C-alpha positions as CSV (number, residue, x, y, z in Angstrom):
1,X,-50.9,65.0,43.5
2,X,-51.4,61.6,42.0
3,X,-48.7,60.6,39.5
4,X,-49.9,60.5,35.9
5,X,-48.8,57.3,34.3
6,X,-47.4,57.9,30.8
7,X,-48.8,55.4,28.3
8,X,-46.3,52.8,27.4
9,X,-45.0,52.8,23.9
10,X,-46.1,49.7,22.0
11,X,-43.2,47.6,20.8
12,X,-43.3,46.9,17.2
13,X,-43.9,43.2,16.6
14,X,-41.9,41.5,14.0
15,X,-44.0,39.0,12.4
16,X,-42.8,35.6,11.1
17,X,-43.3,36.8,7.5
18,X,-40.8,39.7,8.0
19,X,-38.3,37.4,9.6
20,X,-38.5,34.9,6.7
21,X,-38.1,37.8,4.2
22,X,-34.9,38.9,6.0
23,X,-33.5,35.4,5.9
24,X,-34.2,35.0,2.2
25,X,-32.6,38.4,1.4
26,X,-29.5,37.4,3.3
27,X,-29.3,34.1,1.4
28,X,-29.6,35.9,-1.9
29,X,-26.7,38.3,-1.0
30,X,-24.5,35.4,0.0
31,X,-25.3,33.6,-3.3
32,X,-24.5,36.7,-5.3
33,X,-21.1,37.1,-3.5
34,X,-20.3,33.4,-4.3
35,X,-21.1,34.0,-8.0
36,X,-19.0,37.1,-8.2
37,X,-16.0,35.6,-6.4
38,X,-13.5,34.0,-8.9
39,X,-12.7,30.3,-8.4
40,X,-9.3,30.0,-6.9
41,X,-7.3,26.8,-7.3
42,X,-4.2,26.4,-5.3
43,X,-1.4,25.5,-7.6
44,X,2.1,25.2,-6.4
45,X,3.5,24.9,-10.0
46,X,3.1,28.5,-11.2
47,X,3.7,29.1,-14.9
48,X,6.6,31.5,-15.7
49,X,7.5,33.0,-19.1
50,X,10.6,30.9,-19.1
51,X,8.6,27.7,-19.3
52,X,8.2,26.4,-22.8
53,X,6.0,23.6,-24.1
54,X,8.1,21.2,-26.1
55,X,6.2,19.7,-29.1
56,X,7.8,16.6,-30.5
57,X,7.5,16.2,-34.3
58,X,6.9,12.7,-35.5
59,X,9.1,12.2,-38.5
60,X,7.4,9.3,-40.2
61,X,6.6,8.5,-43.8
62,X,3.0,8.0,-44.5
63,X,2.7,4.5,-46.0
64,X,0.3,2.5,-48.1
65,X,-0.1,-1.2,-48.1
66,X,2.9,-2.7,-49.9
67,X,1.6,-4.7,-52.9
68,X,4.8,-5.4,-54.9
69,X,8.1,-7.2,-54.3
70,X,11.5,-7.3,-56.1
71,X,11.3,-8.9,-59.6
72,X,7.6,-8.1,-60.0
73,X,6.5,-6.5,-63.2
74,X,4.4,-3.4,-62.9
75,X,3.0,-0.7,-65.2
76,X,3.9,2.9,-64.7
77,X,1.3,4.9,-66.9
78,X,3.7,7.4,-68.5
79,X,6.5,4.8,-69.2
80,X,4.9,1.4,-69.6
81,X,6.0,-2.0,-68.2
82,X,8.9,-2.1,-65.8
83,X,10.5,-4.5,-63.4
84,X,11.1,-3.8,-59.7
85,X,14.9,-4.3,-59.2
86,X,15.2,-3.2,-55.6
87,X,13.5,-1.8,-52.6
88,X,15.7,0.8,-51.0
89,X,15.7,3.4,-48.2
90,X,16.8,7.0,-48.2
91,X,16.8,10.0,-45.7
92,X,15.3,13.1,-47.2
93,X,14.8,16.1,-44.9
94,X,15.3,14.0,-41.8
95,X,12.6,11.6,-42.9
96,X,13.2,8.0,-43.7
97,X,11.6,7.0,-47.0
98,X,11.3,3.7,-48.7
99,X,11.0,3.5,-52.4
100,X,10.9,1.1,-55.4
101,X,13.6,1.2,-58.1
102,X,11.9,0.2,-61.4
103,X,13.8,-0.5,-64.6
104,X,11.9,0.3,-67.8
105,X,13.8,-1.9,-70.4
106,X,12.2,-0.4,-73.5
107,X,13.4,3.1,-72.6
108,X,16.5,2.1,-70.7
109,X,15.3,4.1,-67.8
110,X,15.3,3.6,-64.0
111,X,12.5,5.1,-62.0
112,X,12.4,5.9,-58.3
113,X,8.9,5.6,-56.9
114,X,8.2,6.1,-53.1
115,X,6.3,3.2,-51.6
116,X,3.6,5.7,-50.3
117,X,3.0,6.7,-53.9
118,X,2.6,3.2,-55.3
119,X,-1.0,4.0,-56.2
120,X,0.5,5.4,-59.4
121,X,1.5,1.8,-60.3
122,X,-0.6,-1.1,-61.4
123,X,0.0,-4.8,-61.8
124,X,0.4,-6.3,-65.2
125,X,-2.7,-7.7,-66.9
126,X,-4.1,-11.2,-66.6
127,X,-4.3,-13.7,-69.5
128,X,-8.0,-12.9,-69.9
129,X,-7.2,-9.2,-70.3
130,X,-4.6,-10.1,-72.9
131,X,-7.2,-12.2,-74.8
132,X,-9.6,-9.3,-74.7
133,X,-6.9,-7.0,-76.1
134,X,-6.4,-9.5,-79.0
135,X,-10.2,-9.2,-79.7
136,X,-9.9,-5.4,-79.7
137,X,-7.0,-5.6,-82.2
138,X,-9.1,-7.8,-84.5
139,X,-12.1,-5.3,-84.5
140,X,-12.6,-2.5,-87.0
141,X,-10.9,0.8,-86.3
142,X,-13.0,3.8,-85.2
143,X,-12.1,6.9,-87.1
144,X,-13.4,10.3,-85.9
145,X,-13.9,13.1,-88.4
146,X,-12.1,15.7,-86.3
147,X,-8.9,17.6,-86.8
148,X,-5.7,15.4,-86.4
149,X,-4.3,17.7,-83.7
150,X,-7.3,17.0,-81.5
151,X,-7.3,13.2,-82.2
152,X,-3.5,13.1,-81.6
153,X,-4.0,14.6,-78.2
154,X,-6.7,12.0,-77.3
155,X,-4.5,9.1,-78.5
156,X,-1.6,10.4,-76.4
157,X,-3.8,10.6,-73.3
158,X,-4.9,7.0,-73.9
159,X,-1.4,5.8,-74.3
160,X,-0.3,7.5,-71.0
161,X,-3.4,6.4,-69.1
162,X,-1.8,3.1,-68.3
163,X,-5.1,1.3,-69.2
164,X,-4.4,-1.7,-71.5
165,X,-7.7,-1.7,-73.3
166,X,-7.3,2.0,-74.3
167,X,-3.7,1.2,-75.5
168,X,-5.1,-1.6,-77.7
169,X,-7.7,0.8,-79.1
170,X,-5.0,3.2,-80.2
171,X,-3.0,0.4,-81.9
172,X,-6.1,-0.7,-83.7
173,X,-7.2,2.8,-84.8
174,X,-3.8,3.8,-86.0
175,X,-3.0,0.5,-87.8
176,X,-1.9,1.6,-91.3
177,X,-2.7,-1.7,-92.9
178,X,-6.4,-1.2,-92.5
179,X,-8.7,-0.4,-95.4
180,X,-9.7,2.9,-93.9
181,X,-6.3,4.3,-93.2
182,X,-4.3,4.1,-96.4
183,X,-1.4,6.3,-95.5
184,X,0.1,7.6,-92.2
185,X,1.7,10.9,-91.5
186,X,5.0,11.0,-89.4
187,X,3.1,11.9,-86.2
188,X,0.6,9.1,-86.7
189,X,3.4,6.6,-87.2
190,X,5.1,7.9,-84.1
191,X,2.0,7.5,-81.9
192,X,1.3,4.0,-83.5
193,X,4.8,2.8,-82.7
194,X,4.7,4.1,-79.2
195,X,1.4,2.4,-78.4
196,X,2.4,-0.8,-80.3
197,X,5.6,-1.1,-78.2
198,X,3.8,-0.4,-74.9
199,X,1.3,-3.1,-75.7
200,X,3.9,-5.5,-76.9
201,X,6.0,-5.2,-73.8
202,X,3.0,-6.1,-71.6
203,X,2.1,-9.1,-73.8
204,X,5.7,-10.3,-73.3
205,X,5.6,-9.9,-69.5
206,X,2.2,-11.7,-69.2
207,X,2.7,-14.5,-71.8
208,X,6.4,-15.0,-71.0
209,X,7.3,-15.6,-74.6
210,X,9.9,-14.1,-76.9
211,X,9.4,-10.7,-78.5
212,X,9.2,-12.3,-81.9
213,X,6.3,-14.6,-80.9
214,X,4.5,-11.6,-79.4
215,X,4.9,-9.6,-82.6
216,X,3.6,-12.4,-84.7
217,X,0.5,-12.7,-82.5
218,X,-0.2,-9.0,-82.6
219,X,0.4,-8.6,-86.3
220,X,-1.9,-11.5,-87.0
221,X,-4.7,-9.9,-85.0
222,X,-4.1,-6.6,-86.8
223,X,-3.9,-8.3,-90.3
224,X,-0.4,-6.9,-90.9
225,X,2.3,-8.3,-93.0
226,X,5.3,-9.4,-90.9
227,X,7.7,-7.5,-93.0
228,X,5.7,-4.3,-93.1
229,X,7.4,-2.8,-90.1
230,X,10.5,-3.9,-88.1
231,X,9.6,-3.0,-84.5
232,X,12.8,-4.5,-83.1
């Protein structure tokens, strides 16, 4: 009997497209594995709990530009004109601090002002500013029709502002020899004398003349009799 040949099974042909798909799938899998794997950096110096980071504190005083020297006259708003008698150093809380020592002659007081807070001080006025103050003293006083307690508070704020023009305005407004203010209460007189002395001390420092000459100049501008009040 003749042998019957069995039909050969057709081999499945893998097309180029299928091969390219397999290659792309493999690439995607490799890329995903790379993304998932954490980045490892070889480091021989491993951190242990015993290791501590040491932070060094810089103990330094914040400074401003130094404007004044020893023997300079300055104005401290709440106390008036003073003279710098020394620049000294001190250690406070392990911090080295420089400060001015200022002597207020009228109050027999010595102030200690750190150099980094010298913004609270101002230089004494110029000759032109003194002349402007004389003009203010010659002008008519401005009287407000408000309660004295409120006006007294405003006058006190002007005196302690450290501004020489505001000081001159207080002296002018509280000058008891004017036609408008016939009498003065005790509190008015106290404020007047405080403002008068502050202004007078700055006149002395700027003009470099005796207290008597300054008083004559101010009293003349105010229209006051020299024997009305003894400010010395």
